[in-house]
Residue, then its C-alpha position, 0 to 999 in steps of 0.5 A: m779427653t776423647m769420646t767415641l760415638t757409634l751410630e748405625n746407618p746415620s743419614n747425611e743430615l745427622i752427620r752434618a748436624f754432629k759436625n756443626m755441633a762440634k764446630a760450634a762447641n770448638v771441638k774436633c769431630k772425626v767421621g769414619k766408617s767402621k770396619e765391616p767383617k770380611s766376607n769369609e769372616s762371621k760376625f757372630y760365632t758359635l762356641k765351637d767356631s769361636p777363634a778364641i776357643q780354637k786357640i785355647t784348644k790348639d794351645f791345650e793340645a800342644l801341652p804334654e799329655k800328662e799336663q792335659n790329664r792333670l788339667r782335665a782332672e782339675l776341671d772335673r773336680e771343679l765341675q763336680g763342685f758346681a753339680y753338688g753345690n760344694 
């Protein structure tokens, strides 16, 4: 069994305490730094800038126009159902 514990900005004393506690409990303890986002990579995205939304848009645009129109019509029907409580 494994457990992951994330601590933001822990002091060296706290890290040592966790290591000593793990040693006393006879368990392995790994300490590592989390990966920070690259300088050009946002930590938070707006919906428009989200990589997931960009991929969905790219995949949608790769579909034939007839399939795009079918999906748009299906989405419109579904959204109207929400608007009118159906």
